C-alpha positions, 0 to 999 in steps of 0.5 A: 500499500502507497500512502500520503497524508496530505496535512493543515490544508484548507481544503477546497472542492467545489465539486462536494461543496468543501471549504474547510481546514482538514486533512486530506489523505491518499491511500493506493492513488485514490482519494481516501475516506476521512476516516482513513485520515486517523488511522494514517495519523497512527500510522505516522505516529507510530512509527517513532525515529524511523522512516513512515512508509505515509507520506506527509506533506505539511499543506499549512499554509495552502489550498488543497484542490481538486487537480485542476482541468485547462480544456484548451492547449496546443502540445503541436505532436505530431508534426511540431515537436520543434515546438512542443511535444507531449511530453514537454507540455505536460510537464509544463501543463504540471509546472502550472498546476494543472492535472489533466489536459484537453489537447487540440487537434491543429497537428499534423497529421490532424487529429481527424482519424482514429489513429492519429488518436491512438497515437496521441494517447498511446504517446500520452502515457509512455512520455505524459506526467499528466493526464492529456486527453485529446479532441479530435477534429470537426471537418477532416484536414480541418478544411471546413469543407468536409465533417470528419467521422465523429463516431469512430472519432468518440470510439477512439476516445476524444472528449470533444470535437473542434477546429480549433485555430479554424472555424467552419464558415459553412452554417450547414456543415455545422449544423451536420456537426452539433447534430452528429455529435449530439448522437454521440455525446460529444461538446462541439469547441468552436474557434469562433472567427467570421472569416469574411469580417477579419480578412487578413487581421492582426491585431484589434480595429481600434485606435492602436491598429490605425495608428500603427497601419496594421490590418485589423481584426474586428470584433465584430467577426468573433461575435458573428460566429458566438451568434451563430454558435448560439442559433445553432445551439437552440436549433440542435439542443446541442452544447455548443462552447466558445474557445477564447472569447474576446470581444465584448459584444460576445459576452453580450448575446452569451449572457443573453442566451444563456438567460434563455436556457441555450445550451451555450457556454464561453472560456476566458484566457487570461492574456485577454484579461492582462493586457490590450491592444495596446502592448503591441504598440511596439511590434512585439510578436509576443504579443500577436495571438488569436483572437487579438488583444482587445480595447479596455471595454472588451477587457472590462466586459471579460471580467463583468462575464467572470464575476456574473458567471456568462464565462464559466470556463478559465483555459491558457489556451496554449499555443507554442511556437519556436524562437525563429518562428515569431523573430520575423515581422509582426504580419509575418509571425504565427499567432499565439503565446504558452500559457500553462505555466502562467497562466492560474497565477495570472488568474489569481493575482487579476481575479482575486488580487486586483479586482475581487472579481471571484474569490480563490473558490469559485476561481477554482470551480472554473477550472475543475467542475465547470470543464469536467461538467462540460467534457464530461469527464471524470476528473476534479473532484476531491470525492473518496474514490477519485483520482488522487489528482491534486492540486497545492495553491498558495494563493499569497505567493510572489513571484516573478515569471521567468522564460528561461526556467519554463518546462514548455519547449518554447518561450513564447511569453510576454509576461517574462517579468512580469510579479504575480501573486499566487501560485500552484505549489505541487501538483499530484497527479494519480497520488504521485507527486509530478512537478514541486516548487 
């Protein structure tokens, strides 16, 4: 028997409505019954000066949370291992406090068939230190022209379908995808981007795009597809999740639809509340992302959407790129930044400490039971018998982001040198420590 007892921590488990100072026991990779805590205490006490077989972790001053879930991560394998690998991405996830991550299908070849899904699962089992859940493509080759074999993808083990990085423009095809997804019980995740409105845009259309002479990307390019998804979710009576929401209009549309009971949801990424389009003024490509950084009014709307529950999930949109890919002209650089190792710290710092929009309990909820419920996975809980995936968080730890210490294979982050308050200090997966500070 392997056993661990986490002492003196504040257990925050939204799935069971627990928020209390209590010890937590882990036995053979599972969360133990409360009765086991006393037995393990006695076992450690009876050892005297001898080394105990029960590992003790002192969590004084820490929050003991269910293992966090990031449902929007790009691991780049197969095909782009110069940017990231499943192994390095999993290490980055553990360093950020995540025990479960969902990887997007825009690899090469795309994850639009069972064999690629099987390869990802095998690779994750062999090299990953956290739980890696594959998503499948909505369309073949992510081309938006023909549906991928959704039933076969479900059978292969995907937890959702998405063309993330791309957006299906054909509304009839998207309707068919949603109807098939409903048949197989898969949520649909959508990257909301109307190509006709967005055109060749690379930054938010507004003051800074005009001043810098960069092609503008209007917020309406996102809002139009959010509206499309609301209509389809209502028509098909199936859940559609809008990824990386960035625009005030999108929040307004989602709020109204959710109030009517439409099966629609949205997520927020840290960069969209930490930065505005003013950050692009020096043409630093680490501030180039999709969707783009927007105006302060959009940031304010996102914060209100988080506060009132309109936006229910937090995610990183971890998008690694090699240095040589980002060190080009702004127009030519790829979109995206790494985020797994900074996301939790930014969210705690901004949402809990600086803006006070939510408390730490709600933040953990948005990183555990909300994504677990959407993806229909058995995770995000400290219930007895559940897998012992646990994240220890110091909400008051002050630290400085240093990209040279990242576990990720890439360094494309705009947050190097930022001082943050709040961080995961230990990540436990299946009862074993995957990372600790």
